[in-house]
N, C-alpha and C positions, 0 to 999 in steps of 0.2 A: 549448627549455625543456623541463625534466623534467615528465612528467606529474604532476598534483597528488596522485594516490594511489599513486604510486610505492612499492613495497616493503610496501604494505598488503595484508592479507587480509579479504576480505568474504565474508559469508554472505548470500544473497537467498532468502528463503522465498518460495514462490509464484513463483518465476522462469521458469516453464516458457512462459508466453506474456503477452501484454498488458502491463500496467504493470511487471510483474515481470521479464519478460523484456528491455524497454527499460532497465530499471534495471541488471540484470545487465550488459548490452553496454555501457552508458555507463561503469560503474565499471571494467569491464575496459579499456576504450579510454583510461582515465585512469590506467591502471597497476596497478590491483588485480588480484590473484589472486582469483578468484570461485568460491564453491561454490553451486551451484543446488540448492536442496532443494524437491522438489515431488512431489505424489503421481502426477503425470503423468510417468512415467519417460521415455517416448518423446519428449515435446516438450522435456523438460528436457535430454536427451541432445542433441537437435538445437540447442537454444540454445547448449550448451556447445561443440558441435563449430563452429558459426558463429563464436563467439568465437575458438576456437583458429585457425579458417581465416583470422581477420582479424589474426592474430600475438599474441592475448592468451592468457591463462592461465585455464582454467576446467574444472571437473569438474561432474557432476551425480549426484545421489543421490535415490532414491525414499525419501520418508518421509510417513507419515501424522502430520500435525502434532498430532493429538489423542492420540497414543502417546507417552508419555515415554521409553521405551526407544528407540524409533526416533529420536526428536530428539536424545537424548543421543549414540546411535551416529553420527549425521550430524555433529555437531560434533566429536566425538572423531576422525571420519575427516577431517575439514577440518584439525585440528591435525597429524595424522599425515602428511598429504600436503603441507600448505603451511606448517606450522611454528608456527602460531598463529591468533588471530582478533583483528582490530583493529575491524571495521566489522560492524553487523548491520542488514539492511534486511528488514522484516517486511511483506512484501506478500500473504502467505498470506489468502485470503478465501473466505468461503462467501456466495454470493450467487445460488444456483440459482433458476430460474424457480418451482420449486414453492413458494418462500416467499410469493410474492404471493397465491397461492391459499389454501394452508393456513396462512398466517401473517398474514392480511390484518385480522382483528379479533380483539381479545384474548379476547372471550367464545367464539370458535371456535378458540382457539389449539391447535394440535397441540403438545403438550409436546416431542414428539422433534424437531420442527423448532426449537423454542426453544433446546434442549439442543445440538443440532448447530451452530446459529449461535455460540453462546458457546463451545462447545469448539473450533472452528476458528478463529473470529475473535479470540478473547480467550485462551483457554488456550494456543492454539499460540504466538502471540507470547511469552506469558509463559515458556513452556518453552524456546523458542529463547534468550531472554534469560538464563534461568536457567543455561543451560550455556554461553553465549557470555561472559557476564560475568566468570567466574573466569579465562578465558583473556585477556580484554582486562586486567584487574587484573595479571596476570603480565608484560604488556607496558607496563604504566604508563598505561593508560587506553584509551579507544576512543569510539566514537559509534555511536548506536543511531537508526534511523528507524522509527516505526511507521505503517503506513498506515490511516487511519481512513476517514471519508467525509462528505460534508455531510449525509448522512441521519442522522449522529450530531449535527449542530448544529441543523438544523431539520427538523421532522418531515415525512416524506413521507406519513405516514398509512396506509401499506399494508404496510409491512414491519417491524413493532416488534421482532421479534427481532434482525433485521440491525441496525437503527437503535441499539438499546440495546447490542448488542455493540460497535458502532462507537464509541458516546460513551464507553464504558468504556475503550477503547484509549488514549484520551487521559489518563484517570486513570492508568492503568498508566504511560505516558510520565512523567507528573508524579512519580509514586512513585520510578520508576528514577532520574529526575534529581536528586531530592531526596537519595535514599539514596546515590548513588554519585558526586555531583559533587565532593565533596572528594578522591575517589580518581580522578578524572580521566576519569571517563565522562559524557558527554552523552548526553540522550535527548530527542528531539522527535518531534512527529506532523504528519503531512501529511493533509488533509482533501481528496481529489479531488473536483471536481464531476462532471460527466457527461463520461466520456471515451470517444472512439471506439475501442472494441475490438471484437473478434469476439463477446464475451459480451453487450456492450450493444447490437450490432447485431440480436441476437435479439429486442429490445424493440420493434423495428418503427420505420418511418418517421415515423409520426405522434408517437411519443414523442420522436424525435430533434427534430422541428420544434418541438414544445412547449418542450423544453430551450432551444433555440436562440432561441426568442422571448422567454425569460426571462433569458437571458444579457446582460450589459452588453456584452461583446465580441461581435462579428459571427460568431463562428466556435466550433466545439467543440474541446475539448482532445484533444490526441494523447498517447499513452503516454509520449513522450519529454518532454512537459511536466511531468509527474510526476518522470520520471527526473531530469531538469535540477534540480528543487527538492530531491530525494533527495540528489544529487551535492553540492549546496552545503552541505546541513545535516550530511552526512557528512565533509566536508573541514574543513581547519583555517581556511578563510575564514569559517566559523561558529563559531569557537573561543569566541565569548562568548554563544552562543545556546543555551540549554537548557531543557526543560520548557515549549516553546512549541507552539502549534497553528497551523500555516499552511494557510489555505485556498487551494487552486490550483483555481479554479472558475469562471474567466471572469467573476467578478463575481456570480455566482448568489445568494450569501448577504448582499450589501451593500445591498439595495434592499427597498421596500414590495412586496407582491405585486400592487398596483395598476400598477405602472411599465409593464408589457408592455401592458395596456389603454390606458394614456395614449399610449403610442407609436402604437398603432393609430389611436386617435382624431386624434392630430395628422396622421397620414398619410392621414386620410379614409377609414379602412377600418371596416367593421362589427366590433363587439366579437365577435359571434358569427357564424361562418361558415356560409353557407347553402348548400345543394346545389345 
């Protein structure tokens, strides 16, 4: 059977590692030629090499997604090498650890942190769409997936800049879906829950356990869980889906906050662990 993305060209921003890399690899495995765009040139190149070693087609380009000229050049290079653009997956994200301290409370907000979060998490996907959409229109349409976060749906309380930027990502998706749907372009948003990546591992075992305690499913998500959702939304199998927000979160956002405590009570465990 022919791969479902055979003949397609995909751009994956933030594809050097984690969710982005898993998505780039899956899209390539399903027949797409993939351009990986990331500030991390070394790991982006390694991801492209791994795809090529598996028989796929991929290239990597370094670009700062805040810089319009660099984003434009990356899309132009994609067209020059692969002949066009059909698909865009915006995984690029800024969730550096310093946000938690410097961005913890609005009255102590570092405006530079706020600006950086919006520039990378919102301006970056907008710029990628700006330069990919004309190429998609030349080919009769296309599909876009923007990666948001469950922090953009329900407040975590400690990262307002990150959360606000991720909430705005879905508004961007809705605007694109509405403006370009009649011209054959679909656009959707995925909101990952807590995903087991090298970046999230830095948050520590205790945070992992708290997240697992509040999941409906008894395990944490892996990068490929998000990649599989992206593949579906980018493929023709989702041809009648646009402007939607899909939470891929293990059930994190579907229940009241007391559920985890109720589970503990039912198991005869104390609500507060003692040393």
